[in-house]
C-alpha distance (Angstrom), angle and dihedral (degrees) to the residues before:
residue distance angle dihedral
M1 . . .
S2 3.77 . .
P3 3.80 122.7 .
T4 3.79 115.7 -97.0
T5 3.77 134.6 -178.6
H6 3.82 88.1 -97.9
N7 3.80 93.7 62.0
H8 3.76 125.0 80.1
F9 3.75 127.5 -154.8
V10 3.79 129.5 -132.7
D11 3.78 140.3 169.6
S12 3.81 118.2 -119.3
A13 3.77 142.7 178.9
L14 3.80 106.4 -104.9
L15 3.80 94.7 -133.5
A16 3.82 90.7 51.9
L17 3.80 91.0 65.9
R18 3.80 117.6 103.9
P19 3.83 118.6 -138.9
T20 3.80 122.2 -130.5
Q21 3.80 94.2 -155.9
M22 3.78 135.2 54.1
T23 3.79 102.9 -136.7
A24 3.77 144.6 35.7
G25 3.78 134.4 -168.7
F26 3.78 103.2 -106.8
A27 3.81 92.1 -163.2
E28 3.80 87.8 59.0
V29 3.80 90.1 48.6
A30 3.82 88.8 52.6
L31 3.81 89.8 51.4
K32 3.79 91.4 52.8
R33 3.79 89.5 49.6
R34 3.81 90.4 54.2
E35 3.79 90.3 49.2
W36 3.82 90.2 50.6
A37 3.80 91.6 48.6
G38 3.79 89.6 55.9
L39 3.82 93.9 55.4
S40 3.77 126.1 96.8
K41 3.81 119.8 -122.8
R42 3.78 89.6 -101.8
A43 3.82 92.7 50.0
R44 3.80 90.5 49.0
K45 3.78 90.7 52.4
Q46 3.79 90.7 49.4
L47 3.80 91.4 49.2
L48 3.79 92.5 52.2
S49 3.79 91.9 47.5
S50 3.80 94.2 48.8
H51 3.82 101.9 39.5
W52 3.78 104.7 78.1
F53 3.79 113.2 -173.9
P54 3.83 108.4 -131.1
A55 3.78 107.6 -130.2
V56 3.78 143.4 170.7
L57 3.79 122.0 -141.5
G58 3.78 106.0 -127.4
P59 3.80 139.5 179.7
R60 3.81 116.6 -40.0
G61 3.79 89.0 20.1
R62 3.80 94.1 -75.3
N63 3.79 120.4 154.3
Y64 3.81 114.8 -131.4
I65 3.81 114.5 -163.0
V66 3.80 115.2 -143.6
D67 3.82 97.3 -168.6
H68 3.83 142.6 14.1
H69 3.82 94.6 55.4
H70 3.81 91.2 143.2
L71 3.79 92.9 48.7
G72 3.79 91.1 47.0
L73 3.80 92.8 52.2
A74 3.81 91.4 46.2
L75 3.81 92.0 50.0
H76 3.80 91.4 49.0
E77 3.79 91.1 51.6
E78 3.81 87.9 50.4
G79 3.79 91.7 54.6
V80 3.81 100.6 -101.1
E81 3.80 110.1 147.7
R82 3.80 106.0 179.9
V83 3.81 134.9 40.1
K84 3.78 138.4 175.0
L85 3.79 122.6 -104.2
M86 3.79 132.1 -153.2
V87 3.80 103.4 -152.4
L88 3.80 108.1 -146.1
D89 3.79 97.3 -173.9
D90 3.79 142.9 -9.1
L91 3.82 109.8 -123.5
S92 3.78 94.7 155.3
Y93 3.82 91.4 117.3
L94 3.82 91.8 65.3
D95 3.77 124.0 90.8
Q96 3.80 116.2 -114.9
T97 3.82 96.3 -99.4
I98 3.80 95.6 50.5
F99 3.81 90.9 41.0
W100 3.81 92.1 60.4
R101 3.80 92.2 44.8
V102 3.78 90.5 54.3
M103 3.80 90.9 45.5
E104 3.79 90.8 53.9
Q105 3.80 93.1 45.3
R106 3.80 87.8 56.3
N107 3.83 93.5 44.8
W108 3.80 91.1 -115.5
V109 3.81 97.5 128.9
H110 3.80 134.4 54.0
P111 3.84 109.7 -167.8
F112 3.81 98.1 -176.4
D113 3.79 126.4 121.4
A114 3.81 131.4 -137.4
T115 3.81 91.4 -80.2
G116 3.80 92.9 52.7
K117 3.81 92.1 -106.4
R118 3.79 119.0 141.7
R119 3.79 113.9 -116.8
S120 3.79 138.3 -173.6
Y121 3.79 118.8 -79.7
A122 3.80 85.9 -119.7
D123 3.82 88.3 65.8
I124 3.80 92.9 62.5
P125 3.83 106.6 108.8
A126 3.78 120.0 -107.1
R127 3.81 93.4 -136.1
I128 3.79 135.2 32.4
T129 3.80 88.7 -121.0
D130 3.81 88.3 67.3
L131 3.81 95.1 57.9
A132 3.81 113.4 123.6
D133 3.79 123.1 -127.9
D134 3.80 117.1 -104.4
P135 3.83 108.3 -173.9
Y136 3.80 89.9 -166.6
R137 3.80 89.3 61.0
S138 3.81 87.9 54.0
L139 3.79 90.1 48.6
A140 3.80 91.3 49.9
G141 3.80 90.7 50.6
M142 3.80 91.2 50.5
L143 3.79 89.7 46.9
R144 3.81 91.5 55.3
T145 3.80 91.8 46.7
A146 3.81 89.6 51.0
G147 3.82 90.4 53.6
G148 3.79 96.7 -104.1
F149 3.79 89.4 134.1
A150 3.78 135.3 1.2
K151 3.78 122.4 -97.8
D152 3.78 107.0 -98.7
T153 3.80 132.2 -166.8
S154 3.81 92.1 -140.5
P155 3.81 110.0 122.1
F156 3.81 114.1 -99.2
A157 3.82 92.0 -1.7
E158 3.81 92.7 155.4
F159 3.80 90.3 54.2
L160 3.80 90.0 56.5
W161 3.80 88.8 53.0
A162 3.80 89.9 46.8
D163 3.80 89.9 55.0
Y164 3.81 90.3 48.9
L165 3.81 91.8 52.8
R166 3.82 94.6 42.6
P167 3.85 98.7 83.6
H168 3.82 93.7 40.7
I169 3.80 102.8 49.4
T170 3.80 122.3 43.9
R171 3.78 125.4 -135.1
T172 3.79 87.4 -120.8
Q173 3.81 89.9 59.6
I174 3.79 90.3 51.6
R175 3.81 92.9 47.3
K176 3.81 91.6 49.8
G177 3.78 93.3 53.0
M178 3.79 133.3 -19.4
E179 3.81 91.8 -158.7
T180 3.81 91.8 57.7
A181 3.80 90.6 46.1
L182 3.81 89.1 49.2
R183 3.80 92.5 55.0
E184 3.80 89.7 52.8
A185 3.80 90.6 46.5
Q186 3.82 90.1 52.9
G187 3.79 89.6 57.2
L188 3.80 91.5 47.8
A189 3.82 90.7 49.2
K190 3.81 90.7 62.8
S191 3.80 93.6 53.0
P192 3.82 118.1 111.3
L193 3.83 85.2 -129.3
A194 3.81 86.6 73.8
R195 3.79 95.6 53.1
Y196 3.82 92.7 104.9
L197 3.79 91.1 62.4
P198 3.83 123.8 98.9
G199 3.79 112.5 -100.3
W200 3.82 95.0 14.4
S201 3.79 107.5 165.3
G202 3.79 101.5 -178.2
A203 3.78 122.8 119.9
T204 3.75 127.1 -115.8
V205 3.78 119.1 -149.6
A206 3.77 115.7 -138.4
A207 3.78 115.5 -128.1
P208 3.81 112.8 -107.2
A209 3.75 115.0 -98.0
A210 3.76 114.4 -101.3
H211 3.80 114.7 -111.2
K212 3.75 116.0 -125.5
């Protein structure tokens, strides 16, 4: 989501931002915190000035972020209070029901819980600090970082991968060792069954031509 002349930019309190998803991968949040801790003061300032949170202005003048939930949670836990927003659209004139329908039509909301079950829009947390942990989202993020699939601009791409991995790898496996679970996920990522997923980098083998 690159800035355009149609966007406008504002400063916001981090905890005033409304999520558009129900979960986050807490292991990925922890990784972002470690990355932040390793930055100098100057690098931190540059990161905050260059990482605009894409947002939509919704009913009652609330800003709903449509990406960077993990970064936002990590920054909050590191004591950052304010961030910059890139406002993609002003939908504040819509009532709440129509607002969420438009958000879904534009792929700007992901109302699914930590089990992959669809929930009501009303169940989406009011603050990023209320996001639930989905270990499969963490696993999907690690899988992408490890080259299991290509980074894709499709909205909520990692969540689609998380849902693909969910029936194949148990939570117990993840709790016992993320590295072991990651190796299994890398094998699953190459399967032709995953070819519908964004960023899939497996190879399909064409059927041999029939001899006449």
